[in-house]
C-alpha positions as CSV (number, residue, x, y, z in Angstrom):
1,M,0.1,0.0,-0.3
2,S,1.3,3.4,-0.7
3,L,2.0,5.9,1.9
4,A,-0.7,8.2,0.8
5,K,-3.1,5.6,1.2
6,L,-1.9,4.5,4.6
7,Q,-2.4,8.2,5.8
8,D,-5.6,8.7,4.2
9,L,-8.2,9.8,7.0
10,T,-11.2,10.1,4.3
11,G,-14.4,9.0,6.0
12,R,-12.9,8.8,9.5
13,V,-13.9,10.8,12.5
14,A,-11.3,12.5,14.6
15,L,-12.3,14.5,18.1
16,V,-9.7,16.9,19.3
17,T,-10.0,18.2,22.7
18,G,-8.8,21.8,23.2
19,G,-8.8,22.3,19.4
20,S,-9.6,25.9,19.1
21,R,-6.4,27.3,18.9
22,G,-2.6,26.6,19.4
23,L,-1.2,22.7,19.2
24,G,-4.9,21.5,19.1
25,L,-5.9,23.6,16.3
26,Q,-2.8,22.9,14.1
27,I,-3.4,19.0,14.8
28,A,-7.2,19.5,13.9
29,E,-6.1,21.3,10.4
30,V,-3.7,18.5,9.4
31,L,-6.4,15.9,10.2
32,G,-8.7,17.5,8.2
33,E,-6.3,18.0,5.4
34,L,-6.0,14.0,5.3
35,G,-9.8,13.9,5.0
36,A,-10.9,13.4,8.5
37,K,-14.3,15.1,9.6
38,V,-12.9,16.8,13.0
39,A,-15.0,17.8,16.1
40,I,-13.0,20.2,18.2
41,T,-13.9,21.3,21.8
42,A,-13.1,24.4,23.8
43,R,-14.5,26.3,26.6
44,K,-15.3,29.6,25.1
45,R,-17.8,29.7,21.9
46,D,-16.1,32.5,20.1
47,E,-12.8,30.8,20.1
48,L,-14.5,27.8,18.6
49,D,-16.2,29.8,16.4
50,A,-13.1,31.6,15.0
51,A,-11.5,28.0,14.7
52,A,-14.2,26.3,13.0
53,A,-14.5,29.4,10.6
54,H,-10.8,29.0,9.9
55,L,-10.9,25.1,9.2
56,K,-14.0,25.6,7.1
57,A,-11.9,28.1,4.9
58,L,-9.2,25.6,4.4
59,G,-12.2,23.0,3.3
60,I,-12.4,21.0,6.5
61,E,-15.6,20.1,8.0
62,A,-15.6,20.8,11.6
63,L,-17.8,20.5,14.4
64,P,-17.2,22.8,17.2
65,M,-18.2,21.6,20.8
66,V,-18.3,24.2,23.7
67,C,-16.9,21.8,26.7
68,D,-14.8,22.5,29.7
69,M,-13.1,19.3,30.0
70,G,-12.2,20.4,33.7
71,R,-15.6,19.5,34.5
72,L,-15.5,15.8,34.1
73,Q,-19.3,15.2,33.8
74,T,-19.6,17.1,30.9
75,V,-17.1,14.8,28.8
76,P,-19.6,11.8,28.2
77,P,-22.6,13.9,26.9
78,M,-20.3,15.8,24.8
79,I,-19.0,12.3,23.2
80,E,-22.3,11.0,22.9
81,Q,-23.3,14.4,20.9
82,V,-20.0,14.1,18.7
83,V,-21.0,10.3,17.8
84,A,-24.6,11.1,17.0
85,A,-23.4,14.0,14.8
86,L,-20.3,12.5,13.2
87,G,-20.5,9.1,13.7
88,P,-18.0,6.7,15.7
89,I,-15.0,8.4,16.7
90,D,-11.9,6.7,15.1
91,I,-9.1,9.5,16.3
92,L,-9.0,10.8,19.8
93,V,-6.6,13.7,20.4
94,N,-6.3,14.2,24.1
95,N,-4.8,18.1,23.7
96,A,-6.8,20.0,26.3
97,G,-4.6,20.9,29.2
98,T,-3.6,23.8,31.6
99,S,-0.5,24.6,33.9
100,W,0.1,26.5,37.0
101,G,3.3,28.2,37.6
102,A,4.3,28.6,41.1
103,A,7.3,27.9,43.5
104,T,6.4,24.5,45.2
105,I,6.4,26.0,48.6
106,E,3.8,28.6,47.5
107,H,1.6,25.9,44.9
108,T,-1.7,25.8,46.1
109,L,-3.6,22.5,46.4
110,D,-6.5,24.0,44.4
111,G,-3.9,24.7,41.5
112,W,-2.5,21.4,41.6
113,N,-6.1,19.8,41.5
114,K,-6.8,22.0,38.7
115,V,-4.0,20.8,36.5
116,I,-4.2,17.1,37.4
117,N,-7.8,17.2,36.8
118,L,-7.7,18.1,33.4
119,N,-4.3,17.3,32.4
120,V,-4.8,13.4,33.6
121,T,-8.2,12.5,34.8
122,A,-10.0,14.2,31.6
123,I,-7.8,11.9,29.5
124,F,-8.9,8.9,31.5
125,I,-12.6,10.0,31.1
126,A,-12.3,10.9,27.4
127,S,-10.3,7.7,26.6
128,Q,-12.5,5.5,28.9
129,E,-15.6,6.9,27.0
130,V,-14.1,6.7,23.6
131,G,-13.0,3.5,23.9
132,R,-16.3,2.0,25.4
133,R,-18.6,3.5,22.8
134,C,-16.2,3.5,19.7
135,M,-13.0,1.7,19.5
136,V,-13.4,-1.1,21.6
137,P,-16.3,-2.6,20.0
138,R,-15.1,-1.8,16.5
139,R,-11.6,-3.3,17.5
140,S,-9.6,0.0,15.8
141,G,-8.7,3.3,16.8
142,K,-5.8,5.8,17.4
143,V,-5.6,8.0,20.5
144,I,-2.8,10.7,20.7
145,N,-2.1,11.9,24.1
146,I,-0.3,15.5,24.2
147,A,2.2,15.1,26.8
148,S,5.2,17.5,27.0
149,I,9.0,17.4,27.2
150,Q,8.6,18.6,30.8
151,G,6.9,15.2,31.4
152,L,10.3,13.4,30.4
153,T,12.6,16.0,32.4
154,G,12.4,18.4,35.4
155,C,11.9,22.1,35.2
156,Y,14.6,24.1,33.5
157,P,15.9,26.9,35.6
158,E,15.2,29.6,33.5
159,G,11.6,29.1,33.5
160,T,8.9,29.4,36.1
161,P,8.6,26.4,38.3
162,T,5.5,24.2,37.1
163,L,5.5,21.0,39.6
164,A,2.0,20.2,38.9
165,Y,2.3,20.3,35.3
166,N,5.5,18.6,35.0
167,A,3.9,16.0,37.3
168,S,0.8,15.5,35.1
169,K,2.8,15.2,31.9
170,G,4.7,12.3,33.3
171,A,1.6,10.7,34.3
172,V,0.3,10.9,30.7
173,V,3.5,9.5,29.4
174,N,2.9,6.4,31.7
175,L,-1.0,6.4,30.9
176,T,0.0,6.4,27.4
177,R,2.2,3.0,27.5
178,T,-0.2,1.4,30.2
179,L,-3.6,1.8,28.0
180,A,-1.6,0.8,24.8
181,N,-0.6,-2.3,26.4
182,E,-4.0,-3.1,27.4
183,W,-5.6,-1.9,24.1
184,A,-3.0,-3.5,21.7
185,P,-4.7,-6.9,21.2
186,L,-8.0,-4.6,20.2
187,G,-6.4,-3.0,17.1
188,I,-6.2,0.3,18.9
189,N,-2.8,2.4,18.8
190,V,-2.2,4.8,21.9
191,N,0.9,7.1,21.5
192,A,1.8,10.5,22.8
193,I,3.5,13.5,21.4
194,A,5.9,15.5,23.9
195,P,6.0,18.8,22.3
196,G,9.0,21.3,23.3
197,Y,8.7,25.3,23.3
198,F,6.0,26.3,21.2
199,P,4.3,30.0,21.5
200,T,1.3,29.4,22.8
201,K,-1.1,31.3,25.0
202,M,-0.3,29.1,28.0
203,T,3.4,29.0,27.5
204,A,3.3,32.7,27.2
205,Q,2.1,33.1,30.7
206,L,5.1,31.0,32.2
207,D,8.2,32.5,30.6
208,Q,9.6,29.5,29.1
209,S,10.8,31.1,25.9
210,A,14.5,30.0,27.2
211,T,13.7,26.6,26.6
212,A,13.8,27.1,22.8
213,H,17.4,28.4,22.7
214,M,18.4,25.2,24.8
215,A,17.4,23.1,21.6
216,P,20.3,22.1,19.4
217,M,18.0,23.7,16.5
218,N,18.0,26.8,18.0
219,R,14.2,27.8,17.4
220,E,10.8,27.5,18.8
221,G,8.1,25.0,17.4
222,G,6.4,26.7,14.7
223,P,2.9,26.2,13.1
224,E,3.6,23.4,11.0
225,D,5.9,21.5,13.2
226,L,3.2,19.0,14.9
227,K,1.5,18.1,11.8
228,G,3.9,15.2,10.4
229,V,3.8,13.2,13.7
230,A,0.3,13.7,14.2
231,A,-0.5,12.6,10.7
232,L,1.7,9.5,11.4
233,L,0.0,8.7,14.7
234,A,-3.6,9.2,13.4
235,S,-3.3,7.1,10.4
236,D,-2.6,3.4,9.6
237,A,1.2,4.6,9.0
238,C,1.4,3.7,12.3
239,A,0.0,0.5,12.7
240,F,2.9,-1.4,14.5
241,I,3.5,1.8,16.5
242,T,2.0,2.0,20.1
243,G,3.2,3.2,23.7
244,Q,5.3,5.7,22.3
245,T,6.0,9.0,23.1
246,I,7.6,11.2,20.6
247,A,9.4,14.4,21.4
248,V,9.0,17.1,18.8
249,D,11.2,19.5,20.4
250,G,14.2,20.7,18.3
251,G,16.4,18.3,20.0
252,V,16.3,19.4,23.5
253,T,15.7,16.1,25.0
254,A,18.6,14.8,22.9
255,V,21.1,16.5,24.7
């Protein structure tokens, strides 16, 4: 089979949480470019509408879904609505996330719980629900979890301390391995992407731009830099790849 056919997502349904901007929108773009019908979630209707209009201008069918993934009880009904509108979900991208910058001795418990709730527990709920409804019964599917290179290393001294974020992304890495092992016999691939420094609304709040200059490539991630790995992990081109976390970081984790 040709690579073009392996990466063809025509007729497949993708759900990208936190898909209205930043890395999520970049991933939604490439999945739509490869032919998938894409549902995107976000908390804010105006950002969702702008993202859907942006995708529509690219010729991509997009379903905007208002959903605060941190309010866990709203996740199953959202998934039910996506399935009713577009059909069973073939590709789940767990991208929604948050951070909290503070020195550990000043870090609030509320901040810790907010980060763990959205970055870890919401991934569990979404994966469980999509698995139960769509992937396990059909014995096929692709799950892509968005981790971070800060789930592979500690904080960099130049940036704001982010203990809860780093801990949560480390959890995502091992959640990915464990779920991949469980679902591999069912024909479901579960992998993670660990981005390095990309200029987003979240990273701008944490003053971590120095990370970009630690990379051998000496630059930050750009608007196309996640597309290749997302295309791989969402498609049949990754049929023999599961449980992996792929760093997209300009080489930061290589040194």
